[in-house]
C-alpha positions in Angstrom: 15.7 -8.0 90.5 17.5 -8.4 87.5 15.8 -11.3 86.1 13.0 -8.5 85.8 14.8 -6.2 84.1 15.5 -4.8 80.5 18.4 -4.0 79.0 20.9 -2.7 76.7 24.2 -4.3 75.6 26.2 -1.2 74.4 29.5 -2.8 72.9 31.3 -1.2 70.6 34.3 -1.3 67.3 38.0 -0.6 68.7 38.4 2.9 68.3 35.5 3.5 71.3 37.6 1.4 73.9 40.4 2.5 72.9 39.2 5.9 73.4 37.8 4.6 76.6 41.2 2.9 77.8 43.0 5.0 77.3 41.8 6.8 80.6 41.9 6.0 83.9 38.8 3.6 85.4 37.9 5.3 87.7 36.8 8.2 84.7 35.0 5.3 82.1 33.2 4.5 85.1 32.3 7.5 86.0 31.6 8.7 82.4 29.3 6.0 81.6 27.3 5.4 85.6 26.4 9.0 83.6 25.9 8.9 80.4 24.1 5.5 81.2 22.2 6.9 83.5 20.3 9.7 81.3 20.2 7.1 78.3 17.2 5.2 80.6 15.3 8.1 81.6 12.7 7.9 78.8 12.0 3.9 79.1 11.9 4.8 83.0 10.0 7.4 82.1 7.4 6.0 80.0 7.1 2.9 82.4 5.6 4.8 85.1 3.5 6.6 82.3 2.4 3.0 81.4 1.7 2.0 84.8 0.1 5.1 85.3 -2.2 4.5 82.7 -3.0 0.9 83.5 -4.0 2.0 87.4 -8.1 3.5 86.1 -8.7 0.4 85.0 -7.0 -2.2 87.2 -9.1 -3.8 90.3 -5.7 -4.1 92.8 -6.8 0.3 92.3 -4.0 2.1 94.3 -1.5 -0.8 94.1 -0.5 0.5 90.6 0.4 3.6 92.0 2.4 2.1 94.3 4.3 0.6 91.4 4.5 3.2 89.2 6.6 5.1 91.8 8.8 1.8 93.0 9.5 2.4 89.4 13.6 2.9 89.3 16.7 2.8 87.2 19.3 0.7 88.7 23.6 0.1 88.6 25.9 -1.6 89.7 29.6 -0.9 88.8 31.8 -4.3 88.1 35.4 -2.6 87.7 37.2 -5.2 86.3 35.7 -5.8 84.0 35.0 -1.8 82.7 31.5 -3.0 82.7 28.5 -0.8 84.1 25.5 -2.1 84.5 22.1 -0.4 84.3 18.1 -1.9 84.1 15.0 0.0 84.6 12.9 -2.0 87.0 10.7 -2.2 89.7 12.4 -1.7 93.2 11.6 -4.2 95.7 11.6 -2.2 99.1 13.0 -3.6 102.0 11.0 -4.9 105.4 11.9 -2.1 107.4 9.8 -0.6 109.9 10.3 2.9 111.6 9.8 1.6 115.0 10.1 -2.0 116.2 7.4 -4.0 114.6 6.3 -1.3 112.2 6.7 -3.3 108.3 5.4 -1.8 105.4 2.7 -2.5 104.6 3.0 -3.1 101.2 6.0 -4.6 98.5 5.3 -3.9 94.5 8.6 -5.6 93.5 6.8 -9.5 94.2 3.7 -8.4 92.0 5.2 -6.1 89.0 6.0 -9.2 87.5 3.4 -10.7 87.9 1.0 -7.7 86.2 4.2 -7.5 83.7 3.9 -11.5 82.8 0.6 -12.8 83.8 -0.3 -15.6 85.5 -1.3 -19.3 83.7 -5.0 -20.4 85.9 -3.6 -22.3 89.3 -5.3 -23.7 91.7 -5.8 -21.8 95.5 -6.6 -24.5 98.2 -9.9 -25.7 96.8 -10.4 -22.8 94.7 -9.3 -22.8 90.9 -8.2 -19.2 89.8 -9.0 -17.9 86.9 -5.7 -16.7 85.8 -4.5 -13.2 85.5 -3.8 -11.6 81.9 -0.8 -9.8 80.5 -0.1 -6.1 81.9 2.8 -5.2 80.2 4.3 -1.8 80.9 7.8 -2.4 81.2 8.7 -4.2 78.3 6.6 -2.3 75.9 8.4 0.9 77.8 11.0 -0.3 76.8 10.7 -1.4 72.9 8.9 2.4 73.1 12.2 4.1 73.7 15.1 2.0 72.8 15.6 4.0 69.9 15.8 7.3 71.8 17.8 5.4 74.9 21.1 4.1 72.2 20.6 8.1 71.1 21.3 9.8 74.7 23.5 7.3 75.5 25.9 8.2 72.6 25.8 12.3 73.1 26.2 11.4 76.4 29.0 9.2 76.6 31.7 11.8 75.0 30.4 15.0 77.5 30.1 12.2 80.6 33.3 11.1 79.8 34.8 14.7 79.9 33.4 15.8 82.5 34.7 12.7 85.4 38.6 13.4 83.2 37.8 16.7 84.0 36.8 15.5 87.8 40.1 13.2 88.0 42.5 15.9 86.9 40.6 18.1 89.4 41.1 15.2 92.2 44.7 14.8 91.3 45.8 18.7 91.1 45.0 18.1 94.8 46.0 15.2 95.9 49.3 15.4 94.3 49.6 18.7 92.7 49.4 18.3 89.3 48.0 16.0 86.3 
């Protein structure tokens, strides 16, 4: 799934790194997770909108609706490196039924990259499939909202870290009786 996502690599100068290094890792991680989640909201919203607009013209019909609903923001934290990875993509549903022998009828994940990038003509048995035209929805959403994502990241990073620092101070106060 990580290969199907677009992302923002935000690295700063020495002052930003020194500022972040002055806090415990839990504070930085919490602040980065909150800020990056907020930063990617416009990208996620635009990708869902693009997927739903294709639904009207697509021959796959209701599958576009399911793809639009499956667009999500995922986060992965690497605490030793101090890195929070955030990406917008189509979630792969797990084939776990509610009862024995029951499975989901459709998993939008495998279809999403085929729709995003299209396919070349190919053989299916004795039939030559003409291929599929690309109908990108993730990349255009990123391209249109990249500046907004960077701006939201910048504006929400400091408050998010301050909020995480306050949570950490409350936690230490409760645990140790002092900050």
